[in-house]
MMTF fields as JSON, N, C-alpha, C and O atoms, coordinates in Angstrom:
{
  "mmtfVersion": "1.0.0",
  "mmtfProducer": "UNKNOWN",
  "numBonds": 363,
  "numAtoms": 364,
  "numGroups": 91,
  "numChains": 1,
  "numModels": 1,
  "chainsPerModel": [1],
  "groupsPerChain": [91],
  "chainIdList": ["A"],
  "bondAtomList": [4, 2, 8, 6, 12, 10, 16, 14, 20, 18, 24, 22, 28, 26, 32, 30, 36, 34, 40, 38, 44, 42, 48, 46, 52, 50, 56, 54, 60, 58, 64, 62, 68, 66, 72, 70, 76, 74, 80, 78, 84, 82, 88, 86, 92, 90, 96, 94, 100, 98, 104, 102, 108, 106, 112, 110, 116, 114, 120, 118, 124, 122, 128, 126, 132, 130, 136, 134, 140, 138, 144, 142, 148, 146, 152, 150, 156, 154, 160, 158, 164, 162, 168, 166, 172, 170, 176, 174, 180, 178, 184, 182, 188, 186, 192, 190, 196, 194, 200, 198, 204, 202, 208, 206, 212, 210, 216, 214, 220, 218, 224, 222, 228, 226, 232, 230, 236, 234, 240, 238, 244, 242, 248, 246, 252, 250, 256, 254, 260, 258, 264, 262, 268, 266, 272, 270, 276, 274, 280, 278, 284, 282, 288, 286, 292, 290, 296, 294, 300, 298, 304, 302, 308, 306, 312, 310, 316, 314, 320, 318, 324, 322, 328, 326, 332, 330, 336, 334, 340, 338, 344, 342, 348, 346, 352, 350, 356, 354, 360, 358],
  "bondOrderList": [1, 1, 1, 1, 1, 1, 1, 1, 1, 1, 1, 1, 1, 1, 1, 1, 1, 1, 1, 1, 1, 1, 1, 1, 1, 1, 1, 1, 1, 1, 1, 1, 1, 1, 1, 1, 1, 1, 1, 1, 1, 1, 1, 1, 1, 1, 1, 1, 1, 1, 1, 1, 1, 1, 1, 1, 1, 1, 1, 1, 1, 1, 1, 1, 1, 1, 1, 1, 1, 1, 1, 1, 1, 1, 1, 1, 1, 1, 1, 1, 1, 1, 1, 1, 1, 1, 1, 1, 1, 1],
  "groupList": [{"groupName": "MET", "atomNameList": ["N", "CA", "C", "O"], "elementList": ["N", "C", "C", "O"], "formalChargeList": [0, 0, 0, 0], "bondAtomList": [1, 0, 2, 1, 3, 2], "bondOrderList": [1, 1, 2], "singleLetterCode": "M", "chemCompType": "L-PEPTIDE LINKING"}, {"groupName": "VAL", "atomNameList": ["N", "CA", "C", "O"], "elementList": ["N", "C", "C", "O"], "formalChargeList": [0, 0, 0, 0], "bondAtomList": [1, 0, 2, 1, 3, 2], "bondOrderList": [1, 1, 2], "singleLetterCode": "V", "chemCompType": "L-PEPTIDE LINKING"}, {"groupName": "GLY", "atomNameList": ["N", "CA", "C", "O"], "elementList": ["N", "C", "C", "O"], "formalChargeList": [0, 0, 0, 0], "bondAtomList": [1, 0, 2, 1, 3, 2], "bondOrderList": [1, 1, 2], "singleLetterCode": "G", "chemCompType": "PEPTIDE LINKING"}, {"groupName": "TRP", "atomNameList": ["N", "CA", "C", "O"], "elementList": ["N", "C", "C", "O"], "formalChargeList": [0, 0, 0, 0], "bondAtomList": [1, 0, 2, 1, 3, 2], "bondOrderList": [1, 1, 2], "singleLetterCode": "W", "chemCompType": "L-PEPTIDE LINKING"}, {"groupName": "HIS", "atomNameList": ["N", "CA", "C", "O"], "elementList": ["N", "C", "C", "O"], "formalChargeList": [0, 0, 0, 0], "bondAtomList": [1, 0, 2, 1, 3, 2], "bondOrderList": [1, 1, 2], "singleLetterCode": "H", "chemCompType": "L-PEPTIDE LINKING"}, {"groupName": "GLU", "atomNameList": ["N", "CA", "C", "O"], "elementList": ["N", "C", "C", "O"], "formalChargeList": [0, 0, 0, 0], "bondAtomList": [1, 0, 2, 1, 3, 2], "bondOrderList": [1, 1, 2], "singleLetterCode": "E", "chemCompType": "L-PEPTIDE LINKING"}, {"groupName": "ALA", "atomNameList": ["N", "CA", "C", "O"], "elementList": ["N", "C", "C", "O"], "formalChargeList": [0, 0, 0, 0], "bondAtomList": [1, 0, 2, 1, 3, 2], "bondOrderList": [1, 1, 2], "singleLetterCode": "A", "chemCompType": "L-PEPTIDE LINKING"}, {"groupName": "ASP", "atomNameList": ["N", "CA", "C", "O"], "elementList": ["N", "C", "C", "O"], "formalChargeList": [0, 0, 0, 0], "bondAtomList": [1, 0, 2, 1, 3, 2], "bondOrderList": [1, 1, 2], "singleLetterCode": "D", "chemCompType": "L-PEPTIDE LINKING"}, {"groupName": "PRO", "atomNameList": ["N", "CA", "C", "O"], "elementList": ["N", "C", "C", "O"], "formalChargeList": [0, 0, 0, 0], "bondAtomList": [1, 0, 2, 1, 3, 2], "bondOrderList": [1, 1, 2], "singleLetterCode": "P", "chemCompType": "L-PEPTIDE LINKING"}, {"groupName": "LEU", "atomNameList": ["N", "CA", "C", "O"], "elementList": ["N", "C", "C", "O"], "formalChargeList": [0, 0, 0, 0], "bondAtomList": [1, 0, 2, 1, 3, 2], "bondOrderList": [1, 1, 2], "singleLetterCode": "L", "chemCompType": "L-PEPTIDE LINKING"}, {"groupName": "ARG", "atomNameList": ["N", "CA", "C", "O"], "elementList": ["N", "C", "C", "O"], "formalChargeList": [0, 0, 0, 0], "bondAtomList": [1, 0, 2, 1, 3, 2], "bondOrderList": [1, 1, 2], "singleLetterCode": "R", "chemCompType": "L-PEPTIDE LINKING"}, {"groupName": "THR", "atomNameList": ["N", "CA", "C", "O"], "elementList": ["N", "C", "C", "O"], "formalChargeList": [0, 0, 0, 0], "bondAtomList": [1, 0, 2, 1, 3, 2], "bondOrderList": [1, 1, 2], "singleLetterCode": "T", "chemCompType": "L-PEPTIDE LINKING"}, {"groupName": "PHE", "atomNameList": ["N", "CA", "C", "O"], "elementList": ["N", "C", "C", "O"], "formalChargeList": [0, 0, 0, 0], "bondAtomList": [1, 0, 2, 1, 3, 2], "bondOrderList": [1, 1, 2], "singleLetterCode": "F", "chemCompType": "L-PEPTIDE LINKING"}, {"groupName": "TYR", "atomNameList": ["N", "CA", "C", "O"], "elementList": ["N", "C", "C", "O"], "formalChargeList": [0, 0, 0, 0], "bondAtomList": [1, 0, 2, 1, 3, 2], "bondOrderList": [1, 1, 2], "singleLetterCode": "Y", "chemCompType": "L-PEPTIDE LINKING"}, {"groupName": "GLN", "atomNameList": ["N", "CA", "C", "O"], "elementList": ["N", "C", "C", "O"], "formalChargeList": [0, 0, 0, 0], "bondAtomList": [1, 0, 2, 1, 3, 2], "bondOrderList": [1, 1, 2], "singleLetterCode": "Q", "chemCompType": "L-PEPTIDE LINKING"}, {"groupName": "SER", "atomNameList": ["N", "CA", "C", "O"], "elementList": ["N", "C", "C", "O"], "formalChargeList": [0, 0, 0, 0], "bondAtomList": [1, 0, 2, 1, 3, 2], "bondOrderList": [1, 1, 2], "singleLetterCode": "S", "chemCompType": "L-PEPTIDE LINKING"}, {"groupName": "ILE", "atomNameList": ["N", "CA", "C", "O"], "elementList": ["N", "C", "C", "O"], "formalChargeList": [0, 0, 0, 0], "bondAtomList": [1, 0, 2, 1, 3, 2], "bondOrderList": [1, 1, 2], "singleLetterCode": "I", "chemCompType": "L-PEPTIDE LINKING"}, {"groupName": "ASN", "atomNameList": ["N", "CA", "C", "O"], "elementList": ["N", "C", "C", "O"], "formalChargeList": [0, 0, 0, 0], "bondAtomList": [1, 0, 2, 1, 3, 2], "bondOrderList": [1, 1, 2], "singleLetterCode": "N", "chemCompType": "L-PEPTIDE LINKING"}, {"groupName": "LYS", "atomNameList": ["N", "CA", "C", "O"], "elementList": ["N", "C", "C", "O"], "formalChargeList": [0, 0, 0, 0], "bondAtomList": [1, 0, 2, 1, 3, 2], "bondOrderList": [1, 1, 2], "singleLetterCode": "K", "chemCompType": "L-PEPTIDE LINKING"}],
  "groupTypeList": [0, 1, 2, 3, 4, 5, 6, 2, 7, 7, 8, 7, 6, 9, 10, 9, 4, 5, 11, 5, 9, 2, 11, 10, 12, 6, 9, 1, 10, 0, 13, 14, 14, 3, 14, 9, 8, 15, 10, 10, 1, 6, 15, 0, 16, 17, 7, 2, 10, 9, 1, 9, 1, 15, 9, 18, 8, 8, 6, 2, 2, 3, 6, 6, 1, 6, 15, 2, 6, 5, 7, 8, 0, 16, 14, 6, 9, 6, 5, 6, 4, 10, 2, 12, 2, 10, 10, 1, 16, 2, 1],
  "groupIdList": [1, 2, 3, 4, 5, 6, 7, 8, 9, 10, 11, 12, 13, 14, 15, 16, 17, 18, 19, 20, 21, 22, 23, 24, 25, 26, 27, 28, 29, 30, 31, 32, 33, 34, 35, 36, 37, 38, 39, 40, 41, 42, 43, 44, 45, 46, 47, 48, 49, 50, 51, 52, 53, 54, 55, 56, 57, 58, 59, 60, 61, 62, 63, 64, 65, 66, 67, 68, 69, 70, 71, 72, 73, 74, 75, 76, 77, 78, 79, 80, 81, 82, 83, 84, 85, 86, 87, 88, 89, 90, 91],
  "secStructList": [7, 7, 3, 3, 7, 7, 6, 6, 7, 7, 2, 2, 2, 2, 2, 2, 2, 2, 2, 2, 2, 6, 1, 7, 7, 1, 3, 3, 3, 3, 3, 3, 7, 1, 1, 1, 7, 7, 2, 2, 2, 2, 2, 2, 2, 2, 6, 6, 7, 3, 3, 3, 3, 3, 3, 7, 7, 7, 6, 6, 2, 2, 2, 2, 2, 2, 2, 6, 6, 6, 2, 2, 2, 2, 2, 2, 2, 2, 2, 2, 2, 2, 2, 6, 6, 1, 7, 3, 3, 3, 7],
  "xCoordList": [42.742, 42.122, 40.891, 40.957, 39.792, 38.546, 38.141, 38.138, 37.796, 37.349, 35.889, 35.294, 35.307, 33.886, 33.637, 34.257, 32.73, 32.102, 30.737, 30.574, 29.766, 28.412, 27.801, 28.06, 27.003, 26.356, 25.672, 24.94, 25.921, 25.307, 26.126, 25.77, 27.227, 28.084, 27.26, 27.445, 26.357, 25.437, 26.098, 26.322, 26.415, 27.055, 26.212, 26.762, 24.882, 24.029, 24.157, 24.16, 24.262, 24.451, 25.801, 25.913, 26.817, 28.137, 28.046, 28.536, 27.428, 27.332, 26.518, 26.833, 25.468, 24.672, 25.523, 25.476, 26.303, 27.184, 28.206, 28.488, 28.75, 29.72, 29.078, 29.682, 27.867, 27.153, 26.904, 27.1, 26.471, 26.212, 27.475, 27.43, 28.598, 29.858, 30.599, 31.483, 30.245, 30.914, 32.312, 33.163, 32.56, 33.868, 33.709, 32.677, 34.735, 34.758, 35.63, 36.72, 35.157, 35.939, 37.184, 37.117, 38.307, 39.572, 39.685, 40.386, 39.002, 39.101, 37.714, 36.972, 37.37, 36.093, 36.377, 37.06, 35.85, 36.039, 34.77, 33.666, 34.952, 33.814, 34.112, 35.266, 33.071, 33.186, 32.558, 31.55, 33.153, 32.54, 32.974, 33.95, 32.223, 32.525, 33.814, 34.343, 34.311, 35.518, 35.17, 34.848, 35.24, 34.848, 35.52, 36.147, 35.387, 35.907, 35.113, 34.015, 35.653, 34.996, 33.525, 33.172, 32.689, 31.263, 31.044, 31.958, 29.828, 29.51, 29.654, 30.095, 29.278, 29.407, 30.867, 31.223, 31.711, 33.149, 33.689, 34.399, 33.355, 33.831, 33.368, 34.127, 32.125, 31.631, 32.399, 32.662, 32.762, 33.533, 34.941, 35.454, 35.549, 36.884, 36.823, 37.646, 35.842, 35.702, 35.322, 35.486, 34.813, 34.475, 35.724, 35.638, 36.886, 38.14, 38.449, 39.254, 37.827, 38.036, 39.1, 39.286, 39.792, 40.683, 39.803, 39.186, 39.746, 38.851, 39.671, 40.586, 39.328, 39.899, 38.821, 37.749, 39.116, 38.165, 38.546, 39.63, 37.634, 37.829, 37.098, 35.875, 37.858, 37.294, 36.983, 37.818, 35.774, 35.417, 36.162, 36.216, 36.741, 37.52, 36.662, 35.443, 37.315, 36.587, 36.068, 36.301, 35.363, 34.761, 35.78, 35.442, 36.994, 38.029, 38.698, 39.619, 38.248, 38.815, 40.203, 40.677, 40.832, 42.149, 43.198, 44.242, 42.927, 43.853, 43.946, 45.019, 42.834, 42.844, 43.69, 44.384, 43.629, 44.448, 45.923, 46.75, 46.243, 47.631, 48.194, 49.395, 47.353, 47.823, 48.156, 48.797, 47.72, 47.937, 46.752, 46.752, 45.743, 44.577, 43.814, 43.118, 43.94, 43.21, 44.081, 43.669, 45.278, 46.166, 45.528, 45.729, 44.766, 44.132, 43.174, 43.118, 42.425, 41.522, 42.301, 41.922, 43.376, 44.208, 44.767, 44.775, 45.231, 45.741, 44.634, 44.863, 43.432, 42.306, 41.922, 41.603, 41.953, 41.662, 42.708, 42.371, 43.979, 45.056, 44.895, 45.054, 44.585, 44.394, 43.179, 43.227, 42.091, 40.897, 41.193, 40.807, 41.872, 42.195, 43.16, 43.009, 44.143, 45.092, 44.364, 44.736, 43.325, 42.568, 41.842, 41.472, 41.631, 40.983, 41.917, 41.464, 43.221, 44.173, 44.377, 44.892, 43.983, 44.2, 44.427, 44.169, 44.897, 45.221, 43.959, 42.97, 43.994, 42.941, 43.646, 44.658, 43.115, 43.697, 42.796, 41.609, 43.354, 42.579, 43.137, 44.336, 42.27, 42.68, 41.698, 41.865],
  "yCoordList": [166.56, 165.36, 165.787, 166.697, 165.134, 165.428, 164.205, 163.092, 164.405, 163.315, 163.465, 164.52, 162.408, 162.41, 161.764, 160.758, 162.343, 161.685, 162.322, 163.53, 161.506, 161.982, 161.158, 159.96, 161.787, 161.069, 159.813, 159.858, 158.706, 157.452, 156.636, 155.499, 157.207, 156.481, 155.834, 154.655, 156.589, 156.071, 156.023, 157.07, 154.82, 154.71, 155.293, 155.817, 155.212, 155.792, 157.31, 157.916, 157.929, 159.376, 159.755, 160.76, 158.945, 159.174, 159.179, 160.1, 158.167, 158.062, 159.208, 159.696, 159.638, 160.778, 162.039, 162.779, 162.29, 163.464, 163.389, 164.396, 162.221, 162.072, 162.392, 163.062, 161.917, 162.201, 163.693, 164.262, 164.318, 165.761, 166.566, 167.564, 166.125, 166.848, 166.444, 167.166, 165.295, 164.823, 164.293, 164.316, 163.814, 163.275, 162.195, 162.096, 161.409, 160.366, 160.854, 161.38, 160.683, 161.107, 160.234, 159.018, 160.853, 160.134, 159.372, 158.363, 159.851, 159.261, 159.24, 160.22, 158.113, 157.981, 157.678, 156.703, 158.517, 158.282, 157.66, 158.163, 156.551, 155.856, 155.571, 155.396, 155.528, 155.276, 153.929, 153.55, 153.213, 151.962, 151.614, 152.146, 150.713, 150.213, 149.399, 149.134, 149.008, 148.192, 146.773, 145.916, 146.54, 145.258, 145.096, 146.026, 143.918, 143.694, 144.554, 145.005, 144.788, 145.714, 145.365, 144.218, 146.389, 146.217, 146.028, 146.228, 145.641, 145.463, 146.762, 146.759, 147.891, 149.182, 149.517, 149.969, 149.297, 149.551, 148.625, 149.071, 147.353, 146.386, 146.754, 146.612, 147.226, 147.569, 148.743, 148.774, 149.713, 150.856, 150.425, 150.875, 149.557, 149.059, 148.234, 148.406, 147.336, 146.488, 147.283, 146.808, 148.494, 149.39, 150.117, 150.962, 149.78, 150.375, 151.716, 152.481, 152.005, 153.301, 153.204, 152.149, 154.306, 154.411, 154.799, 155.864, 153.932, 154.141, 154.38, 153.62, 155.449, 155.728, 155.315, 155.918, 154.286, 153.769, 154.288, 154.004, 155.055, 155.528, 154.568, 154.44, 153.902, 152.905, 153.522, 154.213, 153.267, 153.674, 152.758, 151.551, 153.291, 152.436, 151.333, 151.469, 150.243, 149.141, 149.546, 150.662, 148.622, 148.889, 149.425, 150.296, 148.934, 149.395, 150.684, 151.148, 151.274, 152.522, 152.304, 151.176, 153.416, 153.332, 152.79, 152.298, 152.876, 152.304, 150.791, 150.212, 150.147, 148.698, 148.379, 147.363, 149.247, 149.051, 149.197, 148.365, 150.267, 150.525, 149.425, 149.158, 148.792, 147.744, 146.432, 145.552, 146.309, 145.06, 144.119, 143.086, 144.453, 143.577, 143.406, 142.408, 144.365, 144.313, 143.849, 143.939, 143.355, 142.904, 141.861, 141.943, 140.882, 139.919, 140.597, 140.207, 141.601, 142.305, 143.138, 143.208, 143.765, 144.544, 143.627, 143.99, 142.45, 141.478, 141.054, 140.963, 140.793, 140.389, 141.508, 141.244, 142.757, 143.89, 144.007, 144.224, 143.863, 143.943, 142.852, 143.117, 141.639, 140.539, 140.774, 140.497, 141.283, 141.571, 142.653, 142.529, 143.707, 144.79, 144.304, 144.646, 143.513, 142.967, 142.085, 142.047, 141.379, 140.488, 141.19, 140.548, 142.488, 143.225, 143.397, 143.652, 143.256, 143.381, 144.807, 145.032, 145.759, 147.177, 147.942, 147.43, 149.136, 149.95, 150.353, 150.76, 150.242, 150.683, 151.422, 150.951, 152.564, 153.329, 153.15, 153.471, 152.645, 152.475, 153.358, 153.335, 154.139, 155.014, 154.9, 155.561],
  "zCoordList": [81.356, 81.887, 82.683, 83.51, 82.428, 83.123, 83.921, 83.397, 85.194, 86.045, 86.393, 86.172, 86.94, 87.28, 88.615, 88.96, 89.362, 90.512, 90.683, 90.506, 91.025, 91.239, 92.358, 92.465, 93.178, 94.274, 93.742, 92.753, 94.408, 94.007, 93.024, 92.713, 92.528, 91.573, 90.467, 90.167, 89.861, 88.853, 87.475, 86.867, 86.971, 85.654, 84.528, 83.559, 84.636, 83.596, 83.57, 82.499, 84.751, 84.813, 84.201, 83.499, 84.474, 83.886, 82.362, 81.708, 81.81, 80.347, 79.751, 78.666, 80.46, 80.004, 79.952, 78.97, 81.006, 81.023, 79.889, 79.239, 79.654, 78.562, 77.215, 76.377, 77.014, 75.768, 75.617, 74.543, 76.702, 76.672, 76.371, 75.651, 76.927, 76.741, 75.477, 75.015, 74.917, 73.71, 73.976, 73.087, 75.196, 75.541, 76.603, 77.267, 76.743, 77.766, 78.917, 78.69, 80.148, 81.301, 81.425, 81.246, 81.728, 81.833, 83.154, 83.234, 84.176, 85.51, 86.132, 86.056, 86.749, 87.435, 88.898, 89.212, 89.799, 91.224, 91.78, 91.571, 92.494, 93.08, 94.546, 94.937, 95.337, 96.776, 97.091, 96.494, 98.025, 98.458, 99.869, 100.397, 100.454, 101.784, 101.735, 100.655, 102.88, 103.013, 102.576, 103.399, 101.262, 100.685, 99.339, 98.831, 98.766, 97.426, 96.443, 96.769, 95.244, 94.313, 94.065, 93.791, 94.172, 93.903, 92.401, 91.601, 92.032, 90.605, 89.832, 88.683, 90.468, 89.774, 89.516, 88.428, 90.517, 90.342, 89.251, 88.35, 89.332, 88.338, 86.933, 85.974, 86.804, 85.47, 84.879, 83.677, 85.725, 85.234, 84.808, 83.784, 85.6, 85.25, 83.968, 83.068, 83.893, 82.706, 81.464, 80.34, 81.671, 80.565, 80.055, 79.163, 80.631, 80.179, 80.81, 80.28, 81.922, 82.566, 83.651, 84.257, 83.891, 85.046, 86.224, 86.222, 87.228, 88.362, 89.62, 89.938, 90.331, 91.636, 92.639, 92.695, 93.427, 94.4, 95.785, 96.293, 96.385, 97.752, 98.681, 98.627, 99.526, 100.43, 101.787, 102.371, 102.285, 103.64, 104.594, 104.357, 105.668, 106.567, 107.195, 107.307, 107.6, 108.229, 109.609, 110.073, 110.249, 111.561, 112.568, 113.37, 112.546, 113.476, 113.061, 113.732, 111.957, 111.458, 110.855, 110.725, 110.494, 109.862, 110.837, 110.409, 112.145, 113.125, 112.937, 113.109, 112.587, 112.335, 111.112, 111.074, 110.122, 108.919, 109.284, 108.911, 110.018, 110.4, 111.29, 111.255, 112.077, 112.995, 112.285, 112.861, 111.042, 110.316, 110.379, 109.709, 111.169, 111.317, 110.009, 109.821, 109.116, 107.847, 106.672, 105.515, 106.973, 105.896, 104.978, 103.766, 105.487, 104.576, 103.585, 102.418, 104.037, 103.126, 102.124, 100.955, 102.557, 101.639, 100.555, 99.379, 100.942, 99.969, 99.004, 97.797, 99.532, 98.682, 97.716, 96.557, 98.189, 97.308, 96.208, 95.044, 96.579, 95.585, 94.53, 93.338, 94.953, 94.008, 93.114, 91.916, 93.691, 92.892, 91.861, 90.699, 92.28, 91.348, 90.264, 89.091, 90.662, 89.691, 88.669, 87.496, 89.123, 88.26, 87.124, 86.142, 87.24, 86.156, 84.959, 83.844, 85.197, 84.103, 83.63, 82.534, 84.435, 84.113, 85.41, 86.499, 85.286, 86.46, 87.213, 86.604, 88.522, 89.431, 90.567, 91.085, 90.945, 92.034, 93.256, 93.209, 94.332, 95.57, 96.648, 96.927, 97.258, 98.355, 99.498, 100.523]
}
């Protein structure tokens, strides 16, 4: 299994590397702010890729997540990811 991540999460760079290597990456890791999936993340998921999304913690940091203050956003993220109809890994 080969995974990919590149500064800027550039989907065009991903596709160029795949063409050069003659294979499709099995896993794509993307980074984003504490928000619902960005267009780049959504495009990778909709392209049939397994995407591992690394979320930057919210303003209150991971302590805010642990306290339950971010539960509504976690629920919204889960619903958004479920809406893609395919597996998405969020960390």
